[in-house]
Structures are given as structure tokens and as C-alpha cells.
C-alpha positions in Angstrom: 78.5 -27.0 100.7 77.5 -29.9 99.2 74.6 -30.2 96.6 72.7 -33.2 96.3 71.1 -33.5 92.9 67.6 -34.0 92.4 64.8 -34.6 89.6 60.8 -33.3 90.5 58.2 -33.3 88.4 54.9 -31.1 88.6 51.9 -31.9 87.1 49.9 -28.8 87.0 46.4 -29.7 86.4 42.0 -28.8 87.5 42.9 -30.8 90.3 45.3 -30.8 92.3 49.2 -29.6 92.8 50.9 -32.8 92.9 54.7 -32.8 93.7 56.9 -35.5 93.7 60.1 -35.4 95.5 62.9 -38.0 95.1 65.7 -39.0 97.9 65.1 -38.3 101.6 64.2 -34.3 101.2 61.2 -35.5 99.5 60.0 -31.8 99.0 63.2 -31.3 96.0 65.5 -28.9 96.6 69.2 -28.4 97.8 69.7 -30.9 100.7 71.2 -28.8 103.3 68.5 -29.9 106.0 65.8 -27.5 105.7 66.9 -24.1 104.8 68.2 -24.7 101.7 65.4 -25.4 99.0 62.7 -24.6 96.6 59.3 -23.8 97.1 56.7 -23.1 94.2 54.3 -21.0 95.6 51.8 -19.9 92.3 50.2 -21.3 90.6 47.3 -22.1 93.3 45.1 -25.5 93.1 42.8 -25.9 90.4 43.9 -23.1 88.1 44.3 -24.1 85.2 45.6 -21.8 82.9 47.7 -21.5 79.3 51.0 -20.0 80.8 50.8 -20.9 84.5 52.3 -18.3 86.9 55.3 -19.6 88.7 57.0 -17.7 91.9 60.3 -19.9 92.1 62.1 -18.9 95.6 65.3 -21.1 96.5 66.4 -20.6 100.2 69.8 -20.6 100.0 72.6 -19.2 101.5 74.7 -19.3 98.5 76.4 -15.9 97.8 74.8 -16.9 93.6 72.1 -19.2 91.9 71.5 -18.8 88.0 67.9 -20.1 86.9 67.4 -22.0 83.2 64.0 -22.1 81.9 64.2 -24.1 79.1 66.9 -23.4 78.4 67.4 -19.6 78.9 69.1 -17.7 81.6 66.6 -16.2 84.2 67.7 -12.4 86.1 66.4 -13.6 89.8 66.6 -10.5 92.7 68.3 -11.5 95.6 66.4 -10.7 98.6 68.3 -11.6 102.0 68.6 -15.2 102.2 66.1 -16.1 99.4 66.6 -15.8 95.6 63.5 -15.3 93.6 62.4 -15.3 89.9 58.6 -13.6 90.4 56.1 -14.1 88.1 57.3 -16.3 85.5 55.5 -18.0 82.5 55.8 -21.0 80.9 55.3 -22.5 77.6 52.4 -24.5 76.8 53.4 -28.2 77.6 57.0 -29.5 79.5 59.4 -27.0 81.0 62.3 -27.2 82.4 63.6 -25.3 84.9 67.5 -25.6 85.8 69.2 -24.3 89.7 72.5 -23.4 89.4 74.7 -23.2 93.0 77.5 -20.3 92.3 80.4 -23.2 91.9 78.6 -24.4 88.7 79.5 -27.9 90.0 75.6 -29.0 90.7 72.5 -28.2 90.0 68.7 -28.8 90.8 67.0 -30.0 86.9 62.8 -29.0 88.1 60.1 -30.6 85.0 57.1 -28.7 84.5 54.0 -29.7 82.7 51.6 -27.0 82.2 48.2 -28.4 80.7 46.7 -25.8 78.2 43.2 -25.2 79.3 42.2 -21.5 79.8 42.6 -17.8 79.0 46.8 -17.0 78.7 46.8 -14.4 81.8 49.8 -12.9 80.2 51.6 -14.0 77.3 54.3 -13.2 74.2 52.6 -14.0 70.8 54.7 -13.9 67.9 52.9 -13.5 64.1 55.6 -15.6 62.4 57.9 -18.1 64.0 60.3 -19.4 61.0 61.5 -17.4 57.8 64.8 -16.2 55.5 67.7 -13.7 57.2 66.9 -10.4 58.0 63.2 -11.5 59.1 60.8 -9.3 60.9 58.7 -10.0 63.4 55.4 -9.0 65.0 55.0 -9.4 68.8 52.6 -8.5 71.2 52.7 -9.0 75.0 48.4 -10.1 75.6 47.7 -9.6 79.5 44.6 -10.4 81.5 44.0 -6.4 83.5 47.7 -5.8 84.6 48.4 -2.1 84.2 52.1 -1.8 82.7 54.3 0.5 82.6 57.2 -1.2 80.2 59.1 -3.8 78.3 62.4 -5.0 78.4 62.9 -7.2 75.5 65.3 -9.7 74.9 64.8 -10.3 71.7 67.2 -13.7 71.4 68.1 -15.1 74.8 71.2 -14.2 75.4 70.2 -11.8 78.9 71.1 -8.6 76.7 67.7 -6.7 77.1 67.9 -5.0 73.4 64.8 -2.7 73.4 62.9 -0.5 76.1 59.0 -0.1 74.8 56.5 1.3 76.6 54.2 -0.3 74.1 52.5 -4.0 74.4 53.5 -4.8 70.3 56.6 -4.3 68.8 59.1 -5.6 66.1 61.8 -8.4 66.5 64.5 -8.0 63.5 66.5 -11.6 63.0 69.8 -11.7 61.2 72.2 -14.8 61.5 71.0 -18.6 61.0 69.5 -20.3 64.1 67.2 -20.4 66.4 66.1 -17.9 69.1 64.3 -17.8 72.4 62.4 -14.2 72.7 61.4 -12.9 76.0 60.1 -10.0 78.0 60.5 -8.4 81.0 57.1 -6.9 82.0 57.5 -4.2 84.6 53.9 -2.8 86.1 52.5 0.1 87.5 52.9 -1.1 91.7 56.7 -2.3 89.9 56.1 -5.8 90.1 58.4 -7.9 87.1 56.8 -10.5 85.1 59.3 -13.0 83.2 57.6 -13.5 79.9 59.0 -17.1 77.4 58.2 -16.8 73.8 55.8 -20.5 74.3 57.5 -20.6 70.3 61.3 -20.2 69.4 62.0 -17.9 66.0 63.8 -20.2 63.5 65.8 -18.7 60.5 66.8 -20.8 58.0 68.5 -20.7 54.6 66.9 -19.1 51.7 66.6 -21.2 49.0 66.9 -18.1 46.0 70.5 -18.1 45.8 70.6 -14.9 43.0 68.2 -12.7 41.4 68.7 -12.2 37.7 66.4 -9.7 35.4 65.7 -11.0 32.3 64.1 -8.8 29.6 61.1 -9.5 28.3 59.6 -11.4 31.9 56.3 -10.1 32.5 53.7 -11.4 33.7 54.8 -14.5 33.8 51.7 -17.3 33.9 54.4 -20.4 34.3 57.8 -22.1 34.4 58.9 -25.4 33.1 62.0 -27.1 32.9 63.4 -28.3 30.4 66.2 -30.1 28.6 68.7 -27.4 31.0 66.7 -24.4 30.1 63.5 -22.6 31.9 60.8 -22.0 29.6 58.4 -18.7 30.8 54.8 -18.4 29.2 54.2 -14.8 29.1 51.6 -13.7 26.4 51.6 -15.0 23.0 55.3 -16.4 24.0 58.3 -18.3 25.8 61.5 -17.1 27.3 63.9 -20.1 26.7 66.8 -18.8 29.7 69.4 -21.1 30.3 70.3 -22.8 33.6 73.5 -22.3 33.5 73.9 -18.4 32.1 71.1 -17.1 32.6 72.1 -13.7 30.5 71.4 -16.4 27.6 68.0 -16.2 26.4 65.7 -16.7 23.1 62.4 -15.5 22.8 59.7 -18.2 20.9 57.0 -17.3 19.5 53.7 -19.2 20.2 50.6 -18.3 17.2 47.3 -17.4 18.3 47.7 -17.3 22.1 45.2 -16.1 24.1 45.2 -15.6 27.9 47.3 -18.4 28.2 48.1 -19.8 31.5 49.8 -23.5 31.5 51.9 -25.1 29.2 54.1 -28.3 29.3 57.0 -30.3 27.1 56.3 -33.8 25.6 59.2 -36.5 25.2 60.1 -35.4 22.2 60.2 -31.1 23.3 56.6 -30.7 21.3 54.5 -27.2 23.4 51.1 -28.2 24.8 49.9 -24.8 25.8 46.6 -24.6 27.6 45.4 -21.8 25.5 42.2 -20.5 28.4 41.1 -17.3 26.6 40.1 -19.8 23.4 38.6 -22.6 25.7 41.5 -25.2 24.0 44.9 -27.0 24.3 46.9 -25.9 21.4 50.2 -28.1 20.3 53.9 -26.7 18.6 55.7 -28.6 17.0 59.8 -28.7 18.3 60.6 -30.4 14.6 59.2 -27.9 12.7 60.5 -24.7 14.9 57.6 -24.7 17.2 54.7 -24.3 14.6 51.3 -24.9 15.7 50.7 -28.4 14.7 46.8 -28.7 13.0 46.5 -32.4 13.5 45.7 -31.9 17.5 42.3 -30.8 18.0 40.9 -30.0 21.8 39.4 -26.9 21.2 35.9 -27.5 21.4 34.1 -25.1 24.2 31.1 -26.0 26.4 31.0 -27.8 29.4 30.7 -31.2 27.5 32.8 -34.5 27.2 36.0 -33.1 26.1 35.1 -29.5 25.8 36.8 -27.3 27.7 36.0 -24.1 29.4 38.7 -22.1 30.6 41.5 -24.5 30.5 44.5 -23.6 32.6 47.2 -26.1 33.1 48.0 -29.3 30.7 50.6 -31.9 31.6 51.8 -35.0 29.2 52.4 -38.4 30.1 53.8 -41.5 27.7 55.1 -41.4 23.9 53.7 -42.3 20.2 50.4 -43.7 20.2 50.2 -44.4 24.0 50.5 -40.2 24.6 47.9 -38.8 27.6 47.5 -35.1 27.7 45.7 -34.0 31.0 44.2 -30.9 30.7 42.8 -29.0 34.1 39.4 -28.1 32.4 39.2 -24.9 35.3 35.9 -23.4 33.9 34.5 -27.0 34.8 36.3 -28.1 37.3 37.4 -31.3 36.4 40.4 -32.9 34.6 39.7 -34.5 30.7 42.2 -37.1 29.2 42.5 -36.8 25.7 44.9 -38.6 23.6 47.5 -37.3 20.9 45.2 -36.4 18.4 43.4 -34.5 20.8 40.3 -37.0 21.2 38.6 -37.3 24.4 39.1 -40.7 26.6 38.2 -40.2 30.1 37.1 -37.2 32.3 37.4 -37.2 36.2 36.7 -34.4 39.1 37.3 -35.5 42.5 33.8 -35.8 43.4 34.3 -39.6 44.7 37.0 -39.0 46.9 36.8 -37.5 50.9 38.4 -34.0 49.5 34.6 -33.7 47.1 34.5 -31.8 43.7 37.8 -30.0 42.6 36.3 -26.0 43.6 38.6 -23.3 41.0 41.8 -25.4 40.8 44.4 -23.2 39.9 47.1 -26.0 38.2 48.5 -29.2 38.2 51.7 -31.0 37.9 52.8 -35.6 37.1 51.2 -37.1 34.4 49.0 -39.9 36.0 48.5 -39.0 39.6 48.2 -35.4 39.7 49.2 -33.1 42.5 46.5 -30.7 41.8 46.4 -26.5 43.5 42.7 -26.2 44.5 41.8 -23.3 46.5 43.5 -23.2 49.3 43.9 -27.4 48.9 47.3 -29.3 47.3 45.4 -32.3 46.8 46.2 -35.6 45.1 43.6 -37.0 41.8 45.0 -40.5 39.5 42.3 -42.3 37.5 42.1 -45.4 36.2 41.0 -46.0 32.9 40.4 -49.8 32.6 38.5 -49.3 35.9 37.7 -45.9 35.0 37.7 -44.7 39.3 39.5 -42.5 40.5 41.3 -42.3 44.0 43.2 -38.8 45.9 44.1 -37.4 49.3 44.3 -34.1 50.2 48.5 -33.5 50.9 47.8 -30.1 53.0 45.1 -26.8 53.2 47.0 -23.4 52.7 45.1 -20.2 53.3 46.4 -18.2 50.6 47.8 -21.0 47.8 49.8 -20.2 44.5 50.7 -22.6 41.6 53.1 -25.5 43.0 55.4 -27.2 41.5 58.3 -29.7 41.8 61.8 -29.2 43.3 65.1 -30.9 43.9 63.3 -31.1 47.5 60.4 -32.3 46.9 56.7 -30.4 46.3 57.3 -26.8 46.1 53.9 -24.9 48.2 54.1 -20.7 47.5 52.5 -19.2 50.6 51.3 -16.7 49.3 49.7 -14.8 52.8 53.2 -15.3 54.5 55.7 -14.6 51.0 57.4 -17.6 51.7 57.9 -21.5 50.4 57.0 -24.3 51.4 59.1 -27.8 50.6 56.6 -30.8 51.1 58.1 -34.2 50.9 55.4 -36.6 49.2 
């Protein structure tokens, strides 16, 4: 049997079902007179749904025909001289169907373009599509009025049905890096099969956390900073200094007078600036004098006026010597204040003139000059020009449950607390 390659495109829309063929068999299909061809029996014209029902019927006399939909092989039903895949549920957007003859040397490819405009009559929905090794995904088959007797579940698209379930909700467990395309065969009470392919693949990526280490005293950590080959953790009224090459080597640096401190940073000389949240001030500790308190630095007045602080939660430093600028995230006043090397007030800005509006309960910030801020579910960038006294900014991303942002070797590291994962963002 000679098989002719033919590429057909079906556009499913509210208006019509248009089939564009090629060659001298414009309907598309195997070129063997009229006895070998493909028919798309549904959906009907003017039917537009999120996931389109399509029944593939291949009329042919060969012993076997394999069908792949979006790269996943499906089991069909042989009935006399026809081969059927009943009620295939397409994903939204472009779908590719490959029909391969029994000798494997020729195939027919059909592209289906399914629009997304209505309620999905049947769909496989996943609560997450990316994560680390040993990921567990909650899955649910949604349908519109069908009475289901059982669900045959292929979690990774390898044609092996790992689970037979009577429930529309189930868990899929994945181990090993890679991309997986789960599908489900649904059998109704009247013994009709529906083949359901998830609109999303599950992607298992490498976990950036290679090892875990227990550090004595590292409880209630409020902030972390990296400086000169060590990690420093702010906890209570002290810093824990941890070697990056040997995490068992630690040192406790006691910082006197703190109350509920939330954030800290280093300047270029290794001096430590701390946002002393409970005392409404910023304090400086001198590296040259065993981290004793620097009494010459004074940013310690409570209130809402210029230079006054209300629950400062973070601090960053830029410049050196007399050109030092100390940026304080004054959370209680929803603004950033700028101080000089001795703690004298210079300016403040709050984002109110930018498209995203004024800061609203900010959590932390990084950078000096161009500030990256975790601000109540939004990661935003703010900067201030001391000469023109103008501010500028932009939104980087929005996340419902956002933790403290920081830099990493891969870019901006954003904790997504809802999904218990990190997002690496190249800015």
C-alpha cells in the first residue's frame, strides 16, 4: 500500500469547521482511493469549547495504525475496517495528530487549532506544573454532566496506566528530572471512553538546594547576608557568622541593644548597619572595634516626620567614606529614607509618583540607589535622583504570598510562599 504524505489543518471556531487539504485527495488522509482516509466527526460547526471533542476515524485495511496526539501515543479501537479514537480532548491552542501506518515508514500529520472560549466539557486540571524531584501533583478530571464509572491514569504519557481510580480527584507523584504529559482515559457508565490529555506538561527541575546543614543557635532568623566568604544570619540580638566552605565553622557576634531587628547590611569596610525595628532606629557597629556600637551614627528618632522612623525593617548602604548613603526601608511610614555617613537625614521617597503607587507594607529591599523591594505581594524597583529630587520605578512581578527577595548567582531570588518554591528572575 502506498501512503501519500498530506498535511491538513482544521480551524475550529464559532463560525465554521474548515478543512484545508492538499494534493489530489483534498479531504486529507491515506491515498488509496476513497477507502483510506481520516474523518473528523466532531465537534459540530459553531461549537466552541475550551477543549474540543474530536473523534478520529481512520478508514483503512491495514493491520495497525498508531496515533500520536501532541507527541503522546493513544490506544485506539479497531472496528471492522475502521480505527477509532473516541472523544479525544484537545489542549487549548495548537495540537498535532500523527497517524503512522503499520509499516512505520509513512505517516499523516494533521494540525488542529482549538480555540479557548467556553467551559471545558471535560478536562484534566493540575494544581502545579513545575517543581523539584519527588513532586506530588493534585489532579482533577472536570466534566460537564457525564456519569463516570472509572478513570485510567497515565501520569507520564508512557502508555502505561499506573492507576485505576473511581474518583475524579487523585494524586500524581513524579521523581526524576524531565517533562511529563499526564493523560487519563475516562470510562462512562454507558461504556464510552474519553481520552483526556492535560493542557499542561509537568516539568521536574533540579532543586538548587543541594545539602542541608544544622547550625546551632540559628532560630528565628530575620535576615541573611553574604560578606567576605561568610554567610551572616541575624537572629535576636546577635549575628551568626557561617563559613561558606565549611558550615560547621561558626561564630557568634553579639550586637548590644537590639529589639526585634528585622534587617541588616555591611558597608565596604565591613561595618554592620542594623534596622532596629522595635526601637525605631538604625544602628551601626564598627568592624574595627570588635563590632562595638558607633555612637557617632544617629538615625534614632521615632515618628513620621523627615528623618524620623517607624518600624524600619531593612537597610542597605552604597558609596564609601563621606559619600556613604544609608537607605532605610521605613515600613511603618511606607517609604525609603536616605541618611548620610553620620545618620543625618538627606531625602525620602515612597513610590507615590510611579505607576504602581505608594509603598504598602513593604517587607525588605536589596540594592543601593536602584532598590528592589518586596512590597505586599509585589516585587518592584524604585530609585531616587538626589539632584533632581525625582523618583522612578517599575513593577517586576506580582505574587500572592511573597517572602523576602535577595540576589543569587542566577539573578533575583524570589520566595513564593504559597507554592513553597523559589523563583529565579533575571532582571
